[in-house]
C-alpha distance (Angstrom), angle and dihedral (degrees) to the residues before:
residue distance angle dihedral
M1 . . .
I2 3.79 . .
K3 3.79 89.1 .
V4 3.80 89.2 52.0
S5 3.74 93.5 49.7
K6 3.84 90.4 49.9
L7 3.78 90.7 50.6
C8 3.77 92.8 49.8
L9 3.88 90.3 50.4
V10 3.82 91.5 50.7
V11 3.73 92.6 48.2
L12 3.83 92.0 46.8
L13 3.80 91.7 53.9
T14 3.78 91.4 45.6
V15 3.75 91.7 53.0
W16 3.72 92.7 46.2
I17 3.84 92.4 52.2
T18 3.78 93.6 43.7
T19 3.75 101.2 46.1
G20 3.84 107.0 19.3
C21 3.81 126.5 -119.0
W22 3.83 94.8 -78.5
N23 3.80 90.4 68.9
L24 3.74 98.5 36.0
K25 3.83 118.0 149.9
E26 3.70 126.0 -163.8
P27 3.93 115.8 -122.2
D28 3.86 88.9 -110.3
Q29 3.73 88.5 61.1
L30 3.80 94.6 57.8
A31 3.73 135.9 78.5
F32 3.73 105.6 -146.6
S33 3.86 116.8 -144.3
L34 3.77 114.4 -154.3
G35 3.71 96.4 177.1
A36 3.81 143.4 21.0
G37 3.76 126.9 -152.8
L38 3.80 125.9 -166.6
D39 3.74 122.8 -163.1
L40 3.85 135.7 171.3
L41 3.89 108.8 -136.4
E42 3.74 122.3 -145.0
D43 3.81 90.9 -105.5
G44 3.86 90.1 57.9
Q45 3.75 97.3 -104.5
L46 3.84 122.3 136.8
Q47 3.76 112.0 -123.2
L48 3.79 121.1 -159.0
S49 3.78 119.7 -161.4
S50 3.80 126.0 -169.1
Q51 3.80 129.8 -164.2
I52 3.80 105.5 -140.1
V53 3.76 125.1 -162.4
I54 3.83 117.0 -124.0
P55 3.85 104.5 -152.4
S56 3.77 93.7 -159.7
G57 3.84 89.2 63.3
M58 3.80 95.1 54.5
G59 3.77 122.1 102.2
G60 3.87 96.5 35.9
Q61 3.73 94.1 -79.3
E62 3.85 112.9 171.4
G63 3.80 129.2 -142.8
S64 3.79 130.3 -126.4
I65 3.82 94.1 -80.7
G66 3.73 96.2 48.4
K67 3.81 96.8 -98.0
K68 3.78 121.5 126.9
N69 3.82 113.3 -106.3
K70 3.82 115.8 -110.2
T71 3.83 111.7 -92.9
F72 3.75 96.9 -160.1
R73 3.81 145.4 16.7
V74 3.78 128.1 -154.0
V75 3.86 114.2 -134.1
S76 3.77 121.2 -170.4
A77 3.83 137.5 -171.4
T78 3.78 136.7 162.8
G79 3.78 131.6 -125.0
R80 3.80 144.4 159.9
N81 3.76 88.4 -98.4
V82 3.75 139.9 -3.9
Y83 3.69 100.8 -76.6
D84 3.84 94.5 37.7
A85 3.87 85.4 67.0
V86 3.86 93.3 51.4
P87 3.84 96.5 77.6
N88 3.72 89.0 49.2
I89 3.78 89.0 55.2
Q90 3.75 92.5 44.6
L91 3.92 88.7 56.3
Q92 3.77 87.1 65.2
L93 3.82 95.4 51.5
P94 3.88 129.7 74.0
R95 3.86 89.6 -153.9
S96 3.83 133.0 57.9
L97 3.82 110.9 -89.8
F98 3.84 110.5 -115.7
I99 3.84 121.1 -169.9
G100 3.75 100.9 176.3
Q101 3.84 90.5 103.4
R102 3.83 95.1 48.1
R103 3.86 108.8 141.5
I104 3.75 102.4 -179.5
I105 3.77 144.8 30.5
L106 3.76 120.1 -159.2
I107 3.87 126.0 -164.8
G108 3.81 118.6 -162.4
Q109 3.77 117.0 -130.9
R110 3.90 96.1 -116.3
L111 3.80 90.7 53.0
A112 3.74 92.5 46.3
E113 3.80 91.5 52.2
H114 3.76 88.9 50.3
G115 3.87 92.1 55.6
I116 3.75 133.5 -96.9
D117 3.77 105.4 -152.7
D118 3.85 91.7 110.0
L119 3.84 95.3 41.8
F120 3.77 104.7 81.7
D121 3.76 105.0 57.1
E122 3.82 90.3 100.5
F123 3.78 92.7 47.7
I124 3.78 89.4 55.2
R125 3.81 102.0 38.0
N126 3.73 99.4 44.6
P127 3.79 109.9 94.0
Q128 3.83 91.7 -148.4
S129 3.87 91.7 56.4
E130 3.80 117.5 118.2
M131 3.85 109.2 -134.1
R132 3.77 91.0 -167.7
S133 3.73 94.3 64.7
R134 3.81 113.1 129.2
I135 3.84 111.7 -119.1
Y136 3.77 127.3 -149.8
V137 3.81 143.6 170.3
V138 3.76 119.6 -127.8
K139 3.79 112.9 -138.1
D140 3.78 121.6 -149.4
A141 3.82 91.8 -10.5
D142 3.90 143.0 62.8
A143 3.72 123.4 -90.2
K144 3.73 88.2 -125.3
D145 3.83 88.6 62.3
I146 3.86 92.8 56.3
L147 3.85 90.8 47.9
A148 3.83 90.3 53.2
A149 3.88 94.7 46.6
T150 3.81 113.9 119.3
P151 3.85 109.8 -114.5
I152 3.79 119.6 -131.3
F153 3.79 101.4 -144.8
E154 3.73 110.5 3.0
S155 3.82 129.8 63.7
Y156 3.76 92.4 -121.0
S157 3.84 131.5 42.0
S158 3.85 88.4 -141.5
T159 3.86 90.7 59.5
E160 3.82 91.5 45.7
L161 3.80 91.4 52.1
V162 3.73 91.0 56.3
D163 3.82 89.9 49.3
K164 3.85 90.3 47.7
Q165 3.84 91.8 58.4
E166 3.78 89.6 55.7
A167 3.82 93.4 44.5
I168 3.82 94.5 54.8
G169 3.85 90.8 51.0
L170 3.80 100.8 -103.5
K171 3.75 120.3 145.6
S172 3.83 115.8 -125.9
Y173 3.71 112.5 -78.8
Y174 3.75 117.6 -173.6
F175 3.74 136.9 -168.5
R176 3.81 88.5 -105.3
N177 3.79 89.5 55.5
F178 3.81 89.3 53.5
L179 3.76 90.4 51.7
S180 3.82 91.7 48.7
D181 3.90 90.8 50.5
A182 3.85 91.7 46.9
L183 3.81 88.7 53.8
R184 3.81 97.8 48.4
P185 3.83 108.1 101.8
S186 3.79 98.9 -133.3
L187 3.73 106.1 31.3
Q188 3.77 129.6 86.8
P189 3.81 113.0 -150.4
I190 3.77 125.2 -124.6
L191 3.82 126.1 -164.4
P192 3.84 133.1 -160.3
A193 3.80 110.9 -97.5
L194 3.83 127.7 -143.0
S195 3.77 134.3 -168.7
L196 3.83 138.9 176.5
S197 3.73 122.6 -106.6
A198 3.72 126.4 -139.0
S199 3.81 89.5 -91.7
K200 3.84 89.6 52.3
Q201 3.88 94.0 -107.7
T202 3.80 120.7 140.5
V203 3.82 113.2 -105.3
Y204 3.78 128.0 -170.5
S205 3.80 105.5 -123.8
G206 3.75 106.9 -179.6
S207 3.84 130.6 -94.5
A208 3.81 136.6 -36.6
I209 3.78 119.4 -137.4
F210 3.81 122.3 -144.2
N211 3.82 133.3 -163.8
K212 3.78 109.3 -146.2
N213 3.77 91.2 -175.6
D214 3.80 87.7 68.0
G215 3.82 104.8 45.3
L216 3.76 95.8 -68.8
K217 3.76 91.6 -73.1
L218 3.79 124.5 174.2
I219 3.90 107.9 -110.9
G220 3.73 103.0 174.2
F221 3.75 150.2 -36.5
L222 3.84 137.4 -104.3
N223 3.74 117.4 -143.2
T224 3.85 119.7 -121.9
Q225 3.82 96.2 -89.8
E226 3.79 93.4 44.6
A227 3.90 89.5 46.2
A228 3.80 90.2 52.2
Y229 3.78 92.1 53.8
A230 3.83 92.9 46.2
N231 3.71 90.6 50.1
W232 3.71 90.4 48.6
I233 3.85 90.2 55.6
T234 3.84 90.6 49.0
G235 3.71 95.6 45.3
R236 3.85 96.8 -112.5
Q237 3.87 97.8 114.0
K238 3.81 122.0 87.1
R239 3.77 102.5 175.3
L240 3.71 135.6 16.3
V241 3.82 140.0 178.5
V242 3.86 117.9 -140.5
T243 3.82 118.3 -165.1
S244 3.88 122.9 -179.6
F245 3.78 141.8 154.8
V246 3.73 109.1 -105.1
K247 3.86 105.3 -148.6
R248 3.86 97.4 -159.6
G249 3.76 89.2 50.4
Q250 3.80 96.5 43.4
G251 3.78 93.5 -134.9
T252 3.76 148.8 67.5
V253 3.81 125.1 -80.3
S254 3.82 127.5 -165.1
L255 3.78 122.8 -158.1
K256 3.75 121.6 -170.4
L257 3.76 108.3 -148.8
H258 3.80 114.8 -152.1
T259 3.77 97.7 166.9
L260 3.78 120.0 54.9
D261 3.80 128.5 -179.1
R262 3.74 133.2 174.9
R263 3.81 137.6 -174.1
I264 3.81 129.1 -176.3
R265 3.84 116.8 -158.0
V266 3.79 123.6 -167.2
K267 3.81 130.7 -161.0
I268 3.75 130.9 174.0
V269 3.85 109.4 -153.2
N270 3.81 117.0 178.2
H271 3.85 90.2 -14.8
E272 3.85 88.8 -53.8
I273 3.84 119.0 123.7
K274 3.73 114.9 -135.3
I275 3.78 120.9 -170.3
E276 3.82 125.5 -162.9
V277 3.81 117.6 -169.1
R278 3.82 111.6 -162.5
L279 3.89 115.6 -168.0
K280 3.79 124.9 -175.8
G281 3.72 129.1 -172.9
K282 3.82 136.3 178.9
G283 3.69 126.7 -171.6
T284 3.86 155.2 124.9
L285 3.77 126.0 -65.4
V286 3.79 101.7 -124.8
E287 3.83 100.4 172.2
N288 3.84 132.6 22.6
N289 3.78 119.6 179.7
S290 3.74 94.4 159.1
N291 3.82 128.5 97.9
L292 3.86 90.6 -110.1
N293 3.69 125.6 108.8
P294 3.78 110.0 -141.8
T295 3.83 92.9 -161.7
K296 3.81 87.2 68.0
E297 3.80 112.2 82.4
N298 3.86 95.7 -136.6
D299 3.81 93.5 46.8
L300 3.85 92.8 47.3
R301 3.80 89.2 50.0
I302 3.73 90.7 53.7
I303 3.82 91.0 50.6
Q304 3.82 92.9 48.6
V305 3.76 94.6 46.6
E306 3.76 93.7 47.4
L307 3.76 96.1 47.3
S308 3.79 90.1 47.1
R309 3.76 92.8 50.2
I310 3.80 94.3 48.3
T311 3.93 91.8 44.8
Q312 3.81 89.3 48.6
K313 3.80 90.9 52.5
S314 3.85 91.0 50.5
V315 3.83 93.4 49.1
Q316 3.72 89.0 47.9
Q317 3.73 92.7 51.9
L318 3.85 89.4 47.6
I319 3.86 93.3 55.6
E320 3.83 91.7 47.0
K321 3.82 90.9 48.4
V322 3.80 92.1 52.8
Q323 3.88 91.5 45.5
K324 3.79 94.7 49.8
Q325 3.83 102.9 31.7
Y326 3.83 104.4 32.8
K327 3.83 101.9 17.6
T328 3.76 91.1 -154.4
D329 3.81 129.7 124.1
I330 3.79 103.3 -123.6
F331 3.84 92.3 152.7
G332 3.81 99.9 63.4
F333 3.81 95.2 -117.6
G334 3.87 87.9 143.7
E335 3.80 89.0 55.6
S336 3.76 90.1 53.4
V337 3.78 92.2 49.6
H338 3.85 88.9 49.6
R339 3.79 91.9 53.7
H340 3.82 96.4 45.7
Y341 3.85 99.6 38.9
P342 3.85 107.0 21.2
S343 3.85 92.2 163.7
Q344 3.79 94.2 52.4
W345 3.79 90.9 42.4
K346 3.84 90.6 67.8
A347 3.82 89.1 69.7
L348 3.80 96.6 35.0
K349 3.79 99.9 50.4
K350 3.79 95.7 70.1
N351 3.78 93.3 61.7
W352 3.76 99.5 25.3
Y353 3.84 96.1 124.0
A354 3.81 88.9 53.8
T355 3.89 88.9 48.5
F356 3.85 97.4 45.3
P357 3.93 99.0 70.5
G358 3.86 89.7 56.5
L359 3.90 99.1 44.5
D360 3.80 117.5 129.8
V361 3.75 102.6 -124.0
K362 3.76 125.7 178.0
V363 3.68 126.5 -171.8
K364 3.87 129.7 -150.8
V365 3.77 119.1 -173.8
E366 3.83 124.5 -172.7
L367 3.81 119.3 -176.2
Q368 3.77 125.0 -175.4
C369 3.79 129.9 -167.0
S370 3.79 107.5 -142.4
D371 3.83 95.0 175.9
P372 3.82 124.9 30.9
G373 3.81 91.3 -159.1
E374 3.79 129.7 -124.7
A375 3.79 99.2 -46.3
N376 3.87 137.5 52.9
S377 3.71 111.9 -142.1
S378 3.76 129.3 8.2
I379 3.79 117.8 -58.1
K380 3.78 107.3 -130.8
I381 3.81 132.0 166.1
I382 3.79 109.4 -120.0
P383 3.85 113.3 -156.8
Protein backbone atom coordinates (compact mmCIF):
# COMPACT_ATOMS: atom_id res chain seq x y z
CA MET A 1 0.00 0.00 0.00
CA ILE A 2 2.99 2.30 0.46
CA LYS A 3 3.72 2.00 -3.28
CA VAL A 4 0.10 2.85 -4.06
CA SER A 5 0.27 5.96 -1.86
CA LYS A 6 3.49 7.08 -3.56
CA LEU A 7 1.93 6.55 -6.99
CA CYS A 8 -1.11 8.61 -6.02
CA LEU A 9 1.14 11.42 -4.73
CA VAL A 10 3.18 11.51 -7.94
CA VAL A 11 0.04 11.52 -10.08
CA LEU A 12 -1.53 14.27 -7.94
CA LEU A 13 1.53 16.50 -8.38
CA THR A 14 1.61 15.77 -12.12
CA VAL A 15 -2.02 16.72 -12.56
CA TRP A 16 -1.54 19.93 -10.54
CA ILE A 17 1.47 21.00 -12.61
CA THR A 18 -0.21 20.11 -15.91
CA THR A 19 -3.67 21.56 -15.38
CA GLY A 20 -3.39 24.10 -12.56
CA CYS A 21 -5.23 24.18 -9.25
CA TRP A 22 -8.54 25.36 -10.73
CA ASN A 23 -8.94 22.11 -12.63
CA LEU A 24 -7.48 19.75 -10.04
CA LYS A 25 -8.91 16.24 -9.94
CA GLU A 26 -8.42 13.77 -7.13
CA PRO A 27 -6.78 10.42 -8.01
CA ASP A 28 -10.06 8.60 -7.36
CA GLN A 29 -11.62 10.69 -10.14
CA LEU A 30 -9.08 9.57 -12.75
CA ALA A 31 -8.69 6.46 -14.90
CA PHE A 32 -4.94 6.01 -15.27
CA SER A 33 -3.79 4.70 -18.65
CA LEU A 34 -0.46 2.86 -18.50
CA GLY A 35 -0.35 1.82 -22.13
CA ALA A 36 -1.73 2.75 -25.54
CA GLY A 37 -2.16 0.38 -28.47
CA LEU A 38 -2.82 1.42 -32.06
CA ASP A 39 -4.18 -0.97 -34.68
CA LEU A 40 -5.53 -0.69 -38.21
CA LEU A 41 -8.64 -2.83 -38.54
CA GLU A 42 -9.48 -4.77 -41.69
CA ASP A 43 -12.20 -2.25 -42.58
CA GLY A 44 -9.63 0.58 -42.49
CA GLN A 45 -10.64 2.07 -39.13
CA LEU A 46 -8.07 3.10 -36.54
CA GLN A 47 -8.49 1.31 -33.22
CA LEU A 48 -7.12 2.84 -30.03
CA SER A 49 -6.72 0.55 -27.01
CA SER A 50 -5.86 1.73 -23.51
CA GLN A 51 -4.65 -0.28 -20.51
CA ILE A 52 -6.57 1.10 -17.53
CA VAL A 53 -5.50 0.60 -13.91
CA ILE A 54 -8.04 -1.04 -11.60
CA PRO A 55 -7.20 0.38 -8.15
CA SER A 56 -9.05 -2.37 -6.27
CA GLY A 57 -6.62 -4.91 -7.73
CA MET A 58 -3.50 -3.10 -6.55
CA GLY A 59 -1.48 -4.33 -3.58
CA GLY A 60 -2.01 -8.05 -4.21
CA GLN A 61 -5.56 -8.19 -2.81
CA GLU A 62 -7.39 -11.46 -3.32
CA GLY A 63 -10.99 -12.13 -4.23
CA SER A 64 -13.47 -14.36 -2.48
CA ILE A 65 -12.32 -17.53 -4.25
CA GLY A 66 -8.63 -17.01 -3.54
CA LYS A 67 -7.74 -15.51 -6.90
CA LYS A 68 -6.00 -12.18 -7.22
CA ASN A 69 -8.19 -9.34 -8.39
CA LYS A 70 -7.53 -8.01 -11.87
CA THR A 71 -5.12 -5.08 -11.84
CA PHE A 72 -6.02 -3.69 -15.25
CA ARG A 73 -8.55 -3.71 -18.04
CA VAL A 74 -8.04 -3.03 -21.75
CA VAL A 75 -10.62 -0.71 -23.28
CA SER A 76 -10.78 -0.16 -27.07
CA ALA A 77 -12.60 2.16 -29.44
CA THR A 78 -12.33 3.27 -33.06
CA GLY A 79 -12.01 6.71 -34.63
CA ARG A 80 -10.88 8.65 -37.69
CA ASN A 81 -7.67 9.60 -35.88
CA VAL A 82 -6.16 9.01 -32.45
CA TYR A 83 -8.05 11.60 -30.47
CA ASP A 84 -11.31 10.91 -32.30
CA ALA A 85 -11.23 7.51 -30.56
CA VAL A 86 -10.59 8.98 -27.09
CA PRO A 87 -14.19 10.13 -26.40
CA ASN A 88 -15.39 6.68 -27.43
CA ILE A 89 -13.07 5.17 -24.80
CA GLN A 90 -14.21 7.74 -22.25
CA LEU A 91 -17.82 6.63 -22.77
CA GLN A 92 -16.83 3.23 -21.34
CA LEU A 93 -15.18 4.64 -18.20
CA PRO A 94 -16.73 6.11 -15.03
CA ARG A 95 -13.62 8.26 -14.45
CA SER A 96 -11.74 10.82 -16.53
CA LEU A 97 -9.07 9.23 -18.72
CA PHE A 98 -5.57 10.36 -17.71
CA ILE A 99 -2.55 9.54 -19.92
CA GLY A 100 0.14 11.37 -17.97
CA GLN A 101 1.45 8.06 -16.57
CA ARG A 102 1.51 6.18 -19.89
CA ARG A 103 4.54 3.87 -20.06
CA ILE A 104 4.25 2.18 -23.46
CA ILE A 105 2.96 2.82 -26.98
CA LEU A 106 2.33 -0.24 -29.15
CA ILE A 107 1.84 -0.18 -32.93
CA GLY A 108 0.23 -3.17 -34.65
CA GLN A 109 1.97 -4.59 -37.71
CA ARG A 110 -0.87 -3.85 -40.14
CA LEU A 111 -0.88 -0.19 -39.11
CA ALA A 112 2.92 0.03 -39.25
CA GLU A 113 2.92 -1.35 -42.80
CA HIS A 114 0.30 1.23 -43.77
CA GLY A 115 2.53 4.08 -42.51
CA ILE A 116 2.61 6.05 -39.28
CA ASP A 117 3.96 9.47 -40.28
CA ASP A 118 0.59 11.16 -39.60
CA LEU A 119 -0.12 9.20 -36.44
CA PHE A 120 1.78 11.00 -33.70
CA ASP A 121 0.48 14.56 -33.79
CA GLU A 122 -1.82 13.89 -30.81
CA PHE A 123 0.99 12.27 -28.85
CA ILE A 124 3.14 15.37 -29.30
CA ARG A 125 0.49 18.09 -29.09
CA ASN A 126 -1.45 16.82 -26.05
CA PRO A 127 0.04 18.46 -22.91
CA GLN A 128 -0.74 15.33 -20.87
CA SER A 129 1.29 13.11 -23.19
CA GLU A 130 4.31 11.33 -21.70
CA MET A 131 7.27 11.65 -24.08
CA ARG A 132 9.22 9.04 -22.12
CA SER A 133 6.85 6.26 -23.10
CA ARG A 134 8.57 3.21 -24.58
CA ILE A 135 7.45 2.46 -28.13
CA TYR A 136 7.25 -0.95 -29.83
CA VAL A 137 5.95 -2.61 -32.99
CA VAL A 138 3.80 -5.72 -32.58
CA LYS A 139 4.75 -8.47 -35.03
CA ASP A 140 2.12 -10.93 -36.33
CA ALA A 141 -0.47 -9.67 -33.83
CA ASP A 142 -2.46 -6.63 -32.77
CA ALA A 143 -1.31 -4.10 -30.20
CA LYS A 144 -4.49 -4.80 -28.25
CA ASP A 145 -3.39 -8.43 -27.79
CA ILE A 146 -0.08 -7.41 -26.20
CA LEU A 147 -1.80 -4.97 -23.82
CA ALA A 148 -4.20 -7.71 -22.73
CA ALA A 149 -1.48 -10.36 -22.19
CA THR A 150 -1.17 -11.66 -18.64
CA PRO A 151 2.15 -10.58 -17.08
CA ILE A 152 4.34 -13.13 -15.32
CA PHE A 153 5.84 -11.08 -12.49
CA GLU A 154 4.39 -7.58 -12.55
CA SER A 155 0.84 -6.38 -12.03
CA TYR A 156 0.72 -4.76 -15.47
CA SER A 157 1.98 -5.96 -18.84
CA SER A 158 3.09 -2.39 -19.60
CA THR A 159 5.43 -2.40 -16.59
CA GLU A 160 6.75 -5.83 -17.51
CA LEU A 161 7.59 -4.69 -21.05
CA VAL A 162 9.71 -1.86 -19.65
CA ASP A 163 11.52 -4.35 -17.41
CA LYS A 164 11.97 -6.77 -20.33
CA GLN A 165 13.81 -4.11 -22.33
CA GLU A 166 16.31 -3.76 -19.50
CA ALA A 167 16.62 -7.53 -18.98
CA ILE A 168 17.64 -8.22 -22.59
CA GLY A 169 20.37 -5.57 -22.45
CA LEU A 170 18.73 -2.76 -24.43
CA LYS A 171 19.30 0.84 -23.46
CA SER A 172 16.22 2.94 -22.71
CA TYR A 173 14.61 4.10 -25.95
CA TYR A 174 11.70 6.49 -25.58
CA PHE A 175 9.05 7.94 -27.85
CA ARG A 176 11.03 11.20 -27.89
CA ASN A 177 14.10 9.29 -29.16
CA PHE A 178 12.03 7.79 -31.96
CA LEU A 179 10.81 11.25 -32.98
CA SER A 180 14.40 12.54 -32.95
CA ASP A 181 15.58 9.67 -35.15
CA ALA A 182 12.66 10.16 -37.53
CA LEU A 183 13.58 13.84 -37.95
CA ARG A 184 17.29 13.28 -38.54
CA PRO A 185 17.94 13.70 -42.28
CA SER A 186 20.10 10.63 -42.92
CA LEU A 187 18.91 8.02 -40.42
CA GLN A 188 16.07 5.55 -40.75
CA PRO A 189 14.50 4.64 -37.39
CA ILE A 190 14.18 1.12 -36.01
CA LEU A 191 11.94 0.06 -33.12
CA PRO A 192 11.93 -2.96 -30.81
CA ALA A 193 9.48 -5.63 -31.98
CA LEU A 194 7.23 -7.82 -29.83
CA SER A 195 5.14 -10.89 -30.58
CA LEU A 196 2.96 -13.38 -28.74
CA SER A 197 4.13 -16.92 -28.00
CA ALA A 198 1.89 -19.98 -28.32
CA SER A 199 1.14 -19.63 -24.60
CA LYS A 200 0.07 -15.98 -25.14
CA GLN A 201 3.13 -14.54 -23.41
CA THR A 202 4.87 -11.44 -24.77
CA VAL A 203 8.19 -12.20 -26.48
CA TYR A 204 10.89 -9.82 -27.73
CA SER A 205 11.36 -10.66 -31.41
CA GLY A 206 13.99 -8.26 -32.77
CA SER A 207 13.61 -4.88 -34.47
CA ALA A 208 11.25 -3.29 -36.97
CA ILE A 209 12.72 -1.19 -39.82
CA PHE A 210 10.91 1.91 -41.11
CA ASN A 211 11.28 4.00 -44.25
CA LYS A 212 10.51 7.63 -43.47
CA ASN A 213 10.89 8.54 -47.16
CA ASP A 214 7.67 6.62 -47.77
CA GLY A 215 5.32 7.68 -45.01
CA LEU A 216 7.26 5.99 -42.19
CA LYS A 217 6.16 2.57 -43.37
CA LEU A 218 7.34 -0.70 -41.87
CA ILE A 219 9.47 -2.43 -44.50
CA GLY A 220 10.85 -5.42 -42.61
CA PHE A 221 12.18 -6.98 -39.44
CA LEU A 222 15.54 -8.02 -38.03
CA ASN A 223 15.68 -11.16 -35.91
CA THR A 224 16.90 -10.95 -32.31
CA GLN A 225 20.57 -11.57 -33.12
CA GLU A 226 20.59 -9.16 -36.07
CA ALA A 227 18.82 -6.56 -33.93
CA ALA A 228 21.46 -6.93 -31.20
CA TYR A 229 24.25 -6.28 -33.71
CA ALA A 230 22.40 -3.30 -35.22
CA ASN A 231 21.85 -1.85 -31.74
CA TRP A 232 25.54 -2.40 -30.97
CA ILE A 233 26.51 -0.36 -34.03
CA THR A 234 24.10 2.45 -33.08
CA GLY A 235 25.03 2.44 -29.38
CA ARG A 236 21.70 1.15 -28.10
CA GLN A 237 22.93 -2.21 -26.75
CA LYS A 238 24.34 -2.55 -23.21
CA ARG A 239 24.89 -6.31 -22.95
CA LEU A 240 25.14 -9.18 -25.40
CA VAL A 241 25.82 -12.93 -25.45
CA VAL A 242 27.97 -14.34 -28.26
CA THR A 243 27.96 -18.11 -28.84
CA SER A 244 30.02 -19.79 -31.57
CA PHE A 245 31.57 -23.11 -32.51
CA VAL A 246 35.33 -22.89 -32.05
CA LYS A 247 36.79 -25.23 -34.66
CA ARG A 248 40.23 -25.65 -33.05
CA GLY A 249 38.55 -26.53 -29.76
CA GLN A 250 35.89 -28.80 -31.33
CA GLY A 251 33.07 -27.27 -29.29
CA THR A 252 30.89 -24.26 -28.60
CA VAL A 253 31.84 -21.33 -26.39
CA SER A 254 29.57 -18.61 -24.97
CA LEU A 255 30.85 -15.18 -23.97
CA LYS A 256 28.62 -12.76 -22.06
CA LEU A 257 29.68 -9.25 -23.04
CA HIS A 258 29.00 -6.67 -20.33
CA THR A 259 31.04 -3.86 -21.92
CA LEU A 260 30.33 -2.81 -25.50
CA ASP A 261 32.07 -0.10 -27.48
CA ARG A 262 31.74 1.05 -31.09
CA ARG A 263 33.40 3.51 -33.43
CA ILE A 264 32.56 4.45 -37.01
CA ARG A 265 35.35 5.87 -39.17
CA VAL A 266 34.79 7.55 -42.52
CA LYS A 267 37.22 8.25 -45.35
CA ILE A 268 36.63 9.69 -48.81
CA VAL A 269 39.23 8.42 -51.25
CA ASN A 270 38.99 9.50 -54.91
CA HIS A 271 35.38 10.59 -54.30
CA GLU A 272 34.53 7.13 -52.92
CA ILE A 273 33.16 6.85 -49.38
CA LYS A 274 34.70 4.14 -47.22
CA ILE A 275 33.16 3.20 -43.86
CA GLU A 276 34.96 1.24 -41.16
CA VAL A 277 32.90 -0.09 -38.23
CA ARG A 278 34.99 -1.02 -35.18
CA LEU A 279 33.22 -2.98 -32.45
CA LYS A 280 34.81 -3.95 -29.14
CA GLY A 281 33.40 -6.12 -26.40
CA LYS A 282 34.63 -7.39 -23.06
CA GLY A 283 32.95 -10.00 -20.91
CA THR A 284 32.83 -13.28 -19.01
CA LEU A 285 33.15 -16.79 -20.38
CA VAL A 286 29.91 -18.39 -19.19
CA GLU A 287 30.08 -21.74 -21.03
CA ASN A 288 32.92 -23.69 -22.60
CA ASN A 289 32.15 -26.98 -24.35
CA SER A 290 35.40 -26.99 -26.28
CA ASN A 291 38.68 -28.78 -25.55
CA LEU A 292 40.42 -25.47 -24.82
CA ASN A 293 41.43 -24.25 -21.38
CA PRO A 294 40.75 -20.48 -21.10
CA THR A 295 43.17 -20.15 -18.16
CA LYS A 296 45.99 -20.89 -20.61
CA GLU A 297 47.08 -17.83 -22.51
CA ASN A 298 47.33 -19.54 -25.91
CA ASP A 299 43.94 -21.27 -25.58
CA LEU A 300 42.29 -18.05 -24.45
CA ARG A 301 43.76 -16.25 -27.45
CA ILE A 302 42.32 -18.91 -29.77
CA ILE A 303 38.86 -18.48 -28.21
CA GLN A 304 38.94 -14.69 -28.44
CA VAL A 305 40.21 -14.65 -32.03
CA GLU A 306 37.66 -17.22 -33.19
CA LEU A 307 34.70 -15.55 -31.48
CA SER A 308 35.80 -12.18 -32.87
CA ARG A 309 36.12 -13.59 -36.39
CA ILE A 310 32.72 -15.27 -36.38
CA THR A 311 30.99 -12.23 -34.87
CA GLN A 312 32.70 -9.97 -37.39
CA LYS A 313 31.40 -12.13 -40.22
CA SER A 314 27.85 -12.00 -38.82
CA VAL A 315 27.89 -8.21 -38.45
CA GLN A 316 29.26 -7.84 -41.98
CA GLN A 317 26.45 -10.03 -43.32
CA LEU A 318 23.88 -7.96 -41.42
CA ILE A 319 25.10 -4.70 -42.95
CA GLU A 320 25.13 -6.20 -46.45
CA LYS A 321 21.61 -7.56 -45.91
CA VAL A 322 20.28 -4.15 -44.90
CA GLN A 323 22.06 -2.52 -47.86
CA LYS A 324 20.72 -4.97 -50.46
CA GLN A 325 17.32 -5.93 -49.06
CA TYR A 326 16.07 -2.81 -47.26
CA LYS A 327 18.30 -0.09 -48.77
CA THR A 328 17.84 2.08 -45.69
CA ASP A 329 20.55 3.54 -43.46
CA ILE A 330 19.54 2.31 -39.99
CA PHE A 331 23.15 2.49 -38.76
CA GLY A 332 23.68 6.23 -38.98
CA PHE A 333 26.50 6.05 -41.52
CA GLY A 334 25.19 9.23 -43.13
CA GLU A 335 25.42 11.00 -39.77
CA SER A 336 29.09 9.96 -39.54
CA VAL A 337 29.80 11.23 -43.04
CA HIS A 338 28.15 14.51 -42.11
CA ARG A 339 30.35 14.89 -39.00
CA HIS A 340 33.61 14.00 -40.74
CA TYR A 341 32.99 15.78 -44.07
CA PRO A 342 30.41 18.55 -43.55
CA SER A 343 31.24 20.30 -46.82
CA GLN A 344 30.93 17.19 -48.98
CA TRP A 345 27.78 16.18 -47.14
CA LYS A 346 25.88 19.11 -48.64
CA ALA A 347 26.03 17.41 -52.01
CA LEU A 348 25.71 13.84 -50.71
CA LYS A 349 22.64 14.19 -48.50
CA LYS A 350 20.19 14.71 -51.37
CA ASN A 351 20.85 11.25 -52.80
CA TRP A 352 22.08 9.48 -49.68
CA TYR A 353 19.52 6.69 -49.86
CA ALA A 354 20.64 5.95 -53.38
CA THR A 355 24.28 6.02 -52.21
CA PHE A 356 23.85 3.87 -49.08
CA PRO A 357 23.26 0.47 -50.79
CA GLY A 358 26.60 0.74 -52.61
CA LEU A 359 28.73 1.92 -49.69
CA ASP A 360 32.05 0.19 -49.10
CA VAL A 361 31.68 -0.92 -45.45
CA LYS A 362 34.27 -2.96 -43.56
CA VAL A 363 33.75 -4.39 -40.08
CA LYS A 364 36.37 -5.07 -37.41
CA VAL A 365 35.35 -6.88 -34.20
CA GLU A 366 37.60 -7.40 -31.17
CA LEU A 367 36.28 -9.47 -28.26
CA GLN A 368 38.06 -9.98 -24.95
CA CYS A 369 37.41 -12.44 -22.15
CA SER A 370 38.11 -10.64 -18.88
CA ASP A 371 36.91 -13.54 -16.70
CA PRO A 372 37.20 -17.27 -17.61
CA GLY A 373 34.46 -18.23 -15.15
CA GLU A 374 34.63 -20.68 -12.25
CA ALA A 375 36.23 -23.61 -14.09
CA ASN A 376 39.34 -24.25 -16.17
CA SER A 377 38.68 -26.69 -19.02
CA SER A 378 35.33 -28.02 -20.19
CA ILE A 379 33.27 -29.98 -17.66
CA LYS A 380 32.24 -33.22 -19.36
CA ILE A 381 30.77 -36.37 -17.87
CA ILE A 382 33.07 -39.31 -18.65
CA PRO A 383 31.24 -42.69 -18.69
